[in-house]
N, C-alpha and C positions, 0 to 999 in steps of 0.2 A: 062462548068460545073457550074460555078458560076451563069451564066445567067439562067440555068435550075432550080437551087435551089432557086434563087430569085423569079422566076416565080411561082414556087410551093408555096412559102411562101405568095406571093401576093394573089394567088387563095385561099389559106387557110384562109387568113384574110377576103377576100370577103365572103367566106362561113360562117365564124363566125359572121360577121355583119348581113348577111341575116338571120341566125338562131336566132340571138338576136332580130332582128326586129319581126320575127314571134312569138317569145316567149313573147315579150311585148304586141303584139296584142292579144295573147291568155290570158295573165294575166289580161288585162283590157277590155276583151270582154263584161263582164257584171259586175254588182255591186258585186255579190257574188264572182266572180273570183278576183275582185280587193281587197276585204276584205281578202280573203285567201292569196293572193299574198303579201299584206302588212304585214299580220301576220307572214308569213314565213320570210319576209325580216327582221322584228323586231327580230325574234328568232335568225336568222343568225348574226345580229349585236350584240345581247346580248352574243352569244357564242364567237364571235371574241373579244369582250371587256373583257370577263372573261379570255380568252386565253392570251391576251396581259398583263393583270394585274397579273395573278397568275402563268402562265407557261413560259412566255418569260423573264426569269430572266437572268441577265448578267452572263456569265461563260467563262472560258478560255479553249481553245482547243489546245493541243500541236500538232505540226506537226510530222508525222511519218517519215518524210524525213530529216527535218532540226531540230536537237535537241534544237537549240536556238530560234526557231520560235514558237510564240503563237498567235492564233487568238482570238479576243474578240467578242463573239457573243452577240447580244442585249446589247451593251454598254450603260451605264448610260448617259443620255443627258447632265447633268450638268458636265462640264469639270473638275471642282474642285473635285467633288466626284469621277469621273472616274480616275483622276490622283492618288487620295488617294487609290483607290481600286488596281490600278496597282502597286503602291509602296508596299502595304501590300502583294501582290502576289509575288513580287520580293523578299522581305525579307523572305517569306515562302520558296521559291525555293532555296535561298542561304542557309538557315538553313538546308535544306534537303541535300544539296550537299557540305557543308563546308569542309568535309574531302577530297573531290576530287579537291578542288580549293585552298587548303591551302599552296601549294608550289608556288614559284614565277612564274614558267613556266605555271602551270595550271591556276593560277589567271589571268595572262596576256592574256590568250586565252579564258577566260570565258566571255560570253556575252549573253544577252537576247534581243529579238526583239518582239515587239507587234504591230499587225495590226488589223484593224477592219475586222470582217468576212463579206465577200460579195460573192454572187454567182449569175451568170447570168441566164437568162431564157433559158432553154435548147433548145428551138425551134430555136433560133437565132444562126446559125452555125458560123457566122462571128464575134460574139460579144466576148469580153474578158471573160474568164471563171470565173474571180473573184479571190479573195485571197484564197477561199476555195480550189482552184486547188492545192495549195502548201502544203496541209495537207497530200497528198499521192503522189504527183508528184514533180519532180525536175524542175527547170527552163528549158524552151524549147525555145531558141532564134531562132531556124531555122525550126520550125514545120509549119503545114498548117496555124495555128493561133499562133503567137508568144506569149509566156507567160513568163514574167520576173517580179520578185517582184518589180523592180524599176519602173514598169508601174503604180504601185498602191501607189505612194508617198502620195496621198491625204488620203489614208487609214492608213497611218503609225501613230501610237499613241505614242509609246515610245521606247527607246533603253536604255539598261543598260550595263555598262562596268566597269571594275576594274581600279583603279589608286592607286599608293602608297599614303598613307595619308601624307599630308604636315606637320603634327605635329611631324613626326619622331617617331611614336609610334610603328613601326615595324608591322603595320597592313595594310591591303588593305581597301581602302574606295571605295564605289560604286558611280559612276556618272550616274544619271538617267536623261535622256533627254526626255522631252515631246514635242510632235508635234501637230500642229493644221493646217489642210489643207495643209500639206506638209512642213510647216515652223516650225522652232524651237520656241516654246512658253515659255519654262521654263527649267532650268537646276537645279537639286537638288543633293547635295552631301550627301551620307549616310555614316556617320563616323564610323570607327573602327568596321568593320563587321567581318573580318576574319583575324586571326593572320597568318603572313607569315612565313613559315618554309624554311629552307635552302634546296636546291635540292640535296645537297651532305650529305652523312651520315658520322658522326664522326667516326674515326678509334679508336678502342680500343687498 
């Protein structure tokens, strides 16, 4: 089966190369054709440039399967700015959910994970699906193509966890760990974010 699919992909690639060759010959068949072709190419490049500048803005996509997982699409290239954006997003999420993580048990289980968004070319059946797979699917360690989040360590950007504050303030502090190419690049402590309440109610 794999040999058949590989053969079909090779034949498809050969066909695309042949069509590309024919297209290039047609485009530069005459001076008029060349001018029109170059003009069209210029328009396409202009559209792509406008799209990259104005429409490919960084944004966070939450997973529908894993509540703690967020994918960062079109991340800022500057790592310092990217880390700052992630930190601000973490604080925003914590502020939204501070009621649900205000007990010791809830706070100890609360975490956030950030990965760069990636998606493979759909024609390649044997390629990894990319981190986009985990937006709507759970990890699949035994499928036709194995998909586990641990396979994408180079796409990991940051992780956030709670820890009791060392100053004994009765609050939980956040530990935000940043990654670069799969390795820890920086650890930051976010102080006194959520007051910790007792899990037991006082008796009247």
